[in-house]
C-alpha positions as CSV (number, residue, x, y, z in Angstrom):
1,X,9.0,-1.2,-8.5
2,X,9.0,-0.4,-12.2
3,X,8.2,3.1,-13.5
4,X,5.2,1.7,-15.4
5,X,3.6,0.5,-12.1
6,X,4.0,4.0,-10.6
7,X,2.9,6.0,-13.6
8,X,-0.6,6.8,-12.3
9,X,0.7,7.3,-8.8
10,X,1.1,10.7,-7.3
11,X,4.8,11.1,-6.7
12,X,5.9,13.4,-3.9
13,X,9.2,15.0,-3.1
14,X,9.4,14.2,0.7
15,X,11.3,16.1,3.3
16,X,14.5,14.0,3.7
17,X,14.6,14.6,7.4
18,X,11.2,13.1,8.1
19,X,11.7,9.8,6.2
20,X,12.2,6.7,8.3
21,X,13.8,3.7,6.8
22,X,13.0,0.0,7.5
23,X,14.9,-2.9,6.1
24,X,12.4,-5.6,5.1
25,X,14.7,-8.4,3.9
26,X,18.4,-9.0,3.2
27,X,19.3,-11.8,0.8
28,X,22.7,-13.3,0.2
29,X,23.3,-14.5,-3.3
30,X,26.2,-16.4,-4.7
31,X,27.8,-16.4,-8.1
32,X,30.0,-19.4,-8.9
33,X,33.2,-18.5,-10.6
34,X,36.4,-20.3,-11.4
35,X,38.0,-19.8,-8.0
36,X,34.8,-20.6,-6.0
37,X,31.8,-18.6,-4.9
38,X,31.4,-14.8,-4.9
39,X,28.8,-13.6,-2.5
40,X,26.8,-10.4,-2.8
41,X,23.8,-9.0,-1.0
42,X,20.5,-7.4,-2.0
43,X,18.3,-5.5,0.4
44,X,14.6,-4.5,0.2
45,X,14.1,-1.2,2.0
46,X,10.9,0.8,2.8
47,X,11.0,4.6,3.5
48,X,8.0,6.6,4.7
49,X,7.1,9.7,6.7
50,X,4.1,8.2,8.6
51,X,1.8,10.8,7.0
52,X,0.8,9.0,3.8
53,X,4.0,9.0,1.8
54,X,5.8,5.7,1.3
55,X,8.5,4.3,-1.1
56,X,10.1,0.9,-1.8
57,X,13.6,0.3,-3.1
58,X,16.0,-2.5,-3.8
59,X,19.8,-2.2,-3.4
60,X,22.4,-4.7,-4.5
61,X,26.1,-4.6,-3.5
62,X,29.0,-6.8,-2.2
63,X,28.6,-5.5,1.3
64,X,25.4,-5.4,3.4
65,X,25.7,-1.7,4.4
66,X,26.2,-0.7,0.8
67,X,23.2,-2.7,-0.3
68,X,21.0,-1.0,2.4
69,X,22.2,2.5,1.5
70,X,21.5,1.8,-2.2
71,X,18.1,0.5,-1.3
72,X,17.3,3.7,0.7
73,X,18.4,5.9,-2.2
74,X,16.2,3.9,-4.6
75,X,13.2,4.0,-2.2
76,X,13.5,7.8,-1.9
77,X,13.2,8.1,-5.7
78,X,10.0,6.1,-5.6
79,X,8.1,7.8,-2.8
80,X,4.3,8.1,-3.6
81,X,1.3,9.5,-1.7
82,X,-1.3,7.0,-0.6
83,X,-4.8,7.5,0.8
84,X,-4.9,7.2,4.6
85,X,-8.2,8.0,6.3
86,X,-8.3,8.5,10.1
87,X,-5.3,6.1,10.7
88,X,-6.9,3.4,8.5
89,X,-7.6,2.9,4.8
90,X,-10.8,4.1,3.0
91,X,-12.0,0.7,1.7
92,X,-11.0,-2.9,1.3
93,X,-8.5,-3.6,-1.6
94,X,-6.5,-6.4,-3.1
95,X,-3.0,-5.9,-4.6
96,X,-1.4,-8.5,-6.8
97,X,2.2,-8.7,-8.0
98,X,3.6,-11.9,-9.5
99,X,2.2,-14.8,-7.5
100,X,1.8,-12.7,-4.3
101,X,-1.6,-11.4,-3.4
102,X,-2.3,-9.0,-0.4
103,X,-5.7,-8.2,1.0
104,X,-6.1,-5.0,3.0
105,X,-9.2,-4.2,5.0
106,X,-10.0,-1.1,7.1
107,X,-10.3,-1.6,10.9
108,X,-11.8,0.3,13.8
109,X,-9.5,2.6,15.8
110,X,-7.4,0.6,18.4
111,X,-7.1,-2.5,16.3
112,X,-3.5,-1.9,15.3
113,X,-1.6,-3.2,12.3
114,X,-2.5,-6.8,11.9
115,X,0.1,-7.8,9.4
116,X,3.5,-9.5,9.2
117,X,6.8,-9.0,7.4
118,X,6.9,-6.8,4.4
119,X,3.2,-5.8,4.6
120,X,3.7,-4.4,8.1
121,X,6.8,-2.4,7.1
122,X,5.0,-0.8,4.2
123,X,1.8,0.0,6.1
124,X,3.6,1.4,9.2
125,X,5.9,3.6,7.0
126,X,2.8,4.9,5.2
127,X,1.2,5.9,8.6
128,X,-1.6,3.3,8.7
129,X,-2.4,2.5,12.3
130,X,-5.5,0.3,12.1
131,X,-5.8,-2.3,9.3
132,X,-6.4,-6.0,8.8
133,X,-4.3,-7.8,6.2
134,X,-3.9,-11.3,4.7
135,X,-1.1,-12.4,2.5
136,X,-2.2,-15.0,-0.1
137,X,-0.1,-17.0,-2.4
138,X,3.7,-16.4,-2.6
139,X,5.5,-15.3,0.5
140,X,8.5,-14.0,-1.5
141,X,9.3,-10.6,0.3
142,X,10.0,-8.8,-3.0
143,X,6.6,-9.7,-4.4
144,X,4.7,-9.2,-1.1
145,X,6.1,-5.7,-0.7
146,X,5.3,-4.7,-4.3
147,X,1.8,-6.2,-4.0
148,X,1.2,-4.1,-0.9
149,X,2.3,-1.0,-2.7
150,X,0.0,-1.8,-5.6
151,X,-2.9,-2.2,-3.2
152,X,-2.2,1.1,-1.5
153,X,-1.9,2.8,-4.9
154,X,-5.4,1.4,-5.9
155,X,-7.0,3.1,-2.9
156,X,-9.1,6.2,-3.6
157,X,-10.5,8.7,-1.0
158,X,-13.4,11.1,-1.3
159,X,-11.3,13.8,-2.8
160,X,-10.0,11.6,-5.6
161,X,-13.4,10.3,-6.4
162,X,-14.9,13.8,-6.5
163,X,-12.2,14.9,-8.9
164,X,-12.9,11.9,-11.2
165,X,-16.7,12.7,-11.2
166,X,-16.3,16.5,-11.5
167,X,-18.1,17.1,-8.2
168,X,-17.0,18.5,-4.9
169,X,-16.4,16.0,-2.0
170,X,-19.7,17.0,-0.2
171,X,-21.8,16.1,-3.3
172,X,-20.2,12.6,-3.5
173,X,-21.5,11.6,0.0
174,X,-24.6,13.7,0.2
175,X,-27.9,11.8,0.2
176,X,-30.2,13.7,-2.0
177,X,-33.4,14.5,-0.3
178,X,-35.8,12.6,-2.5
179,X,-39.5,12.6,-2.0
180,X,-40.6,9.9,0.3
181,X,-42.0,6.9,-1.6
182,X,-45.7,6.9,-2.2
183,X,-47.7,4.7,0.2
184,X,-48.1,1.2,-1.2
185,X,-51.8,0.4,-1.5
186,X,-52.9,-2.4,0.8
187,X,-54.4,-5.3,-1.1
188,X,-57.2,-7.0,0.9
189,X,-56.9,-10.7,1.0
190,X,-59.7,-12.5,-0.6
191,X,-61.7,-14.6,1.8
192,X,-62.7,-18.0,0.7
């Protein structure tokens, strides 16, 4: 992901020992030169601690192992904190990147991660256990992973909302005890 996409995100310095890495996709690319084709590899890697911190990275090299290790290093530089509420997400959200669109909806406990491919890797690395997802549009793994990250970065929990509004978290959700509505006068129907 580009720095401008993550500028509003809360970057974290994670504990290196807690981060788990998942390879989402490895792509072989060819460059045609005078003597034939030169093959190289790029790898999309997701790292996360399972407690709300997740990062995505892309590594490119002539060998698969080198590409993966470069991807892990890149992902560790881009680790951000996302809102996870009781193993799910606080509210439904849509993330868009390029032609890929990802819909994330909170789910009741016990549902599991209903997702596939890159979306599943990002959500599991972030520590989300119950969520419903739908990938719409492009299925390109690069764009799907980045759309998922954008969706997670657009989530806001009670603490973030209270900071924006200048209130404490209890005030955001408290229902103010207003006076009960006055009794509505009954209109007698006219008899004909």
